[in-house]
N, C-alpha and C positions, 0 to 999 in steps of 0.2 A: 947113488944118483939115480933119479925116477929116469926111464925110457922116455925116447922123446913122441910127440904126436905125432897122427895122423902128417902133418905137413912140416913135419920136424922141429917144430915149438913146442918150449918148455910150457907148462902151465902155469899161471900165474892167479895171485889174490884179486885181482879184479873184477874177476865175472862172479863171484858170491857176493863180492861188496856191490858189485849192481845191480845184483837181484835183491838185496837188503833192501836200495835206495828206493828200490821200485816199489817193494811193498809195503815203504813207511808211505809214501807218495801216494803210494793206492788207500794206506787206512786212512790219510790225512783228508784227501778228496772226500771220501764218505764221511766223514764227520763234521768236511764241515756242510756236505750236500742236506747231512741229518739237522745238524743245527740250522740251518737256512728253512726248512722245511717246518719245522719245531717253531722258529720264530713268526713264519707266512702263518701259521696256525690258531697261536696266540692273538697276531693282530689279528685274523679274521674274527679271535670270540671277542677281541675288546671290542670289534668295530660293531658286532653284535649287542652288546648287552652295556653301549656308551650311556650312563647317565638314567639308572632305575628310578632314582629319585626325585630328578631334576624337572619341572613340567617346563609345557614350551617357554614361558616368559623369564625365567631359570629363579624364579622368587619362589622355589620351594614345592613346588605344585606334587604331588603324589605321585608313584610311579604309574603308566598308562596314559598321562597326558601325553596327545601326539608328537611325534617328531623326533622322540627323546630315546628310553631303551624300548626292545620289543623283546618278547616271549618266546629263545630260541626252542624252549620244548624238549627237553633233555632232565633229568632228576638234577644234575648238576648247575645249571640254568637258572631253574627254577630256584634253589635255594637264597640267589642272590637277590631276588625279589620278595618283601614283605609281603604276608597272607594275600590282603588286604589287595594290596596294586596288583597280584599275579591274577585274583579273581576278574578283578577290571578289565585289567588289560586284554587278557581273553578273551572276555566277551567283544571287548571293543574291536580285537583282529578278528572274530567270526563275523562283527557286522560288515568287516572289510575285504572278507570273500564274497566278489564281487560277481559273480558268474556272465555268463553270455547274457546280453537282458533275452529275457522271453519270448516267443515268436507275438508275433501280431496278436492284438483281439479284438472282439468284435465290438467293442466301445473306442475303438481307437487308441489304448495304449500299446506303445511302440518300442522297439529295441530303443534305448535313448542315451543310450553312454557305455561309451569305448573305454577295451580295456579290460583282460581277466585280474581274477582276484589274485591279491600283492601275499606272497610270500612269509610264511612265520617272520623270519628274521628280513625285516624290509629297509628299506633305506637304502643309496649307493654305496655296493660292496658288503651288503648285508649280505653273510654265509646263510643259506637252506633256502636263496632265489629259487622259486618257482615251484616249495613246496606249500604247503596248504592248512590248514589249524588240523582239517580231518587226519592229515599225518601225524600229527604229535604221537609221542610212545601210549599205547594202548594202558586207558587205566586215567592219567593224567587230566584227559580233556573232561571223562568224566566227574569226575572227585571237584573240577574246582568249576565245571558246570551245575553242581547237584545244589552250588551256593546259591546260584542265581534263581530267580522267578519269574513267571511269565505273568503280565499284568495289562489288564486293559487301557488301552492308550489316554495318558494324559492330557494331548495334544492330535489334533487331526486339522491334516491341509485338506479342507474341502472343494476346492475350486481354485478357479477354471480350467477346463479345456482349454489348449491350446493359450495358457496364461505362462505359465513356464514352472509349472509343479512339479516337474520329475528335476530340474534341476536345484531348485530350492530344497528338495529333498536329500537329492548324492552332496548338498552343498552342506547340509544339516547335519549328515551322516558324519560327517568329519570331526565333527566334535566328541569329544570323548565322555561324554553325558547324556547322549542321545543314541539310544536302540532304537531303530525304523526297520519294518517289515520291507522287505521290496516292492515286490509284487502288490497291485491294489488289491484289498480285499471284496470287495464289493458288497460289504458285510450289509449295511443299510439302506442300502435300495435292490438288492436282487437275494441274497441269502437272509435276510432276517431272521426267515424261521427255520432256521438250522441251532440258534440262540448263543445267548452268550457264550458260553461256556467253547461252544465252536471258533467264534471269534478270539478268542482266549489265546485258546493253543494255535494261532496262525503266528502271535506277533512272537517277538525272539528275547531270551531270555534276557532280567535287567536287574540290576544291582541297587541297594538305598543308594535314592540322589540320582539315577537317572530316570530319563524322561522316554517312555514308549510311547513312538507315533508312528500313525501309517498315516497315506495321503490316497486317496477313492475322489479324484475332479467333479465326478457324474454327483455327489451329494448336492453340491450345491443347488442344486437346479431338481432336487428331488423332494417331492411334497412332504413324503414321510418323514424325510430325514433327519429334520430339526427337532421332531420331539422324539425319535427314535433316540439319538444321541442322548437330549436331556435324561430321556428314563434313563440310561446307561448312567450315566454322569450329568448333573447340575456345572458341576465344576470343568466340565473336560473347556479345556483352549479352540478356539479355531482360529486356523490361519488360511484367507480367501489370498491366491494370485490371481489380481485384476489388472487385464492389458485394454489398449482402444481396441472398444466393440467391435469396430469397421475393419482393424488390422486381424485381428482376431477372428472375425468370419469368415476373411480369406484365409488365411491359416489352418482354418476348420477345412473349407470345400478345397484346399491343396492338400492336405492328407486322404481327404476324398479320393480325388481325384488321382493319387498315386495306387490307390487297390482296383479303383474303376475308370478306369480311361475312358468310358464310354458316358458316363453321367452327362445330363445337360450341361450346360454354362452357367456363371454365377449369375450371367445376368437374370437369366432364364428365371433360375428360382429363387435369387432374389424377392422379384416383382408378384404382387398375384396378378395384377395386372399393368402391361410397361406403360400404354397410353393412359392413365390415371393416377401411375408413378404408389399406386398402394402397393406397399410392402406385406409381405408372403413371414405373420411372426411365426407361422406351424411349423415353419424352415429351423431345424437345431439349432443350425451356424448361425439365424439372425437370433431365435428367441434364449439362446444362452448372454448377449451380451446384452442383457437387458438386467442387469445386474440392481437395479433399485426396486423392481419389482421380486425379485428372488430374495435379496435382503429381508423384504417386509416379513417372509415368513420365518427366518434367524430370529427377529427380535421380538417374534411371539413366544420364544421360548429360552432366548439369553439375552443380557445386556449388551453391550455396546464392545462394552470394556472387558468383555472373555473373548472379542473377534479383533484380528490382527487382515489388515488389509496393504497386502505386499504390492507393488508397482512392477507389472512383469518389465518394464520399460527398465527402470534402475535396477534390476535384478540383473541387466545385460550392460548397462554402463557405469554403475557403481556396486557392484555385487555385494562388498565388503561391508558397505553401508546400508543395504539392506540387512544383510545377513545379522548388523549389530543390531539394528530394530526387532529382529525375531529373537535375536539372542538374550536380548531383555526384555521381551515378552511372556519368553518360557519360564525365565528366570534364572539364565543359563550364564557363567561369567563372558563374557566376549573372548573367548579363545581363536575363534574365525574371523581373520584379519585380514589385510592388503596381501600380506607376505605369502596367502595361500592361493591369490591370485594371478592368472594373464590373461590377458584378452587374444582370441585366435584371431587374426584378421582373414585367413582361408572361413572360415567357419562364422562370423561375424557372431561369436559367444565367446564369453567368457570360463577360462578351463582352470582346475585345480592345477596350479603345481606341483610336485611329487606327491602325490595324495601318499597318507601315512600309509605305509607298511609299505608301495613302492614307489620303486625308481623313477619310474613313468609318470608324467602327465594325466588325469582325467579330463575327456573331453566330450563332451555330447557326439551322441553316436549319429550316424549318415542320412538317419530321417528326422534330424531336425535339422532347422535350418534350411527345408527345400528354398528355391527360387521359386515364389508367388506368380500365377498367372498373372497377363497383363489385364489390368480390367479398366472399364469404359470408366472414363474420368467424370459423367456426368451420372453414374453408377453411384460410386466412389461419395459423390457429395449427395447426391438425394439420400443416401444411409447416415451422410454424418447429420444431417437436417434430421433425421429421423431418431435418432439415439440421441441428441443435445438435450432435450428435455429430462429423459430418462438419464445421462448424466449429471446434470446442474443438482437433479432431487437425492442421486449416489451420491455428489461430493456432501450435501446437507447433508445426510444419513452418518455421513462416516467422516464428516470432518475433516478432510482433506482432499483437494483438488488436484487431482490428476494432470489436468491440464490436457486433454484430447480435444477441447475446441477450442483452442488457442490460437 
């Protein structure tokens, strides 16, 4: 018989049995946790690579159509996508790398869009949130981007300032077949001497079937711009976003006032002589709104069928409707629809719902939708009288009544 223990008790087989059960419990717990982690990773991967071949309408669109699959970035993820879809989707995602808007420019181009660039793995719950296209594995981007090429724009948003051009461009960039440069190039009004090669280099890479675009609202009021764009390509499609010229002038003034609070009042700048009521058409805020006058210069170089006039008012009240017209004009499939928008009552503007590659909405920035100063009603009435004949002529030239004089 073995000697008793310190307390006089004899050892039993219960202690090693307890230790054995405890070890098995730890092993089972570790195995369970490992399995949960693996399932979590697989779920994240499945979310990231959801439906790379199905388009937004579910009708068999190729990969790269917005809202379905996104490129996670690694070689294994790339292998899931057809080669053409890989290239197209990557270029599309590069388009969505929205930097914080640039600092205000001298021409009034301002920070207009809120939201950082989306990560590669976009959409709710997508892994890799916060990563940018530039963070993909070295060599992957270079290989795919070499398939695209920089083209001169086939379509240009040429005007007008404070009409809604930034909103239109950002809405259009949702479309997978639109490639657009974000900043205003100002080539045909300020940098024409730098040459077309310089201009082309500003453009993003595009693939066959994609449209390259840019927007510079000051082109519409630049006398040399029509001939210069025609010399580049007589087939260039031109888009003009127009807005009630009186409201546009007040908005223009409001923007300037936010930068230079010491400028004269709107009323004093509007009239050459307040007593006689003579309007000062040399003031750019007034001059830009004489749309018929500027359009005459464009029609000397382009047929009216190559120009689309977008209502700035309808771009706010019915963005999907106006975007439908624009997509038809550009020969694009109608991918941007009502489902892409919601109205932000605080801003008074439509916003994109979960923009492609992001789980958050995109809205016009803080510099848009400023509160306009109170303008004397008599001044507004005189301005409406001034613009009325020009508006009527513009309606006749475009074949569209925008309803500014109703």
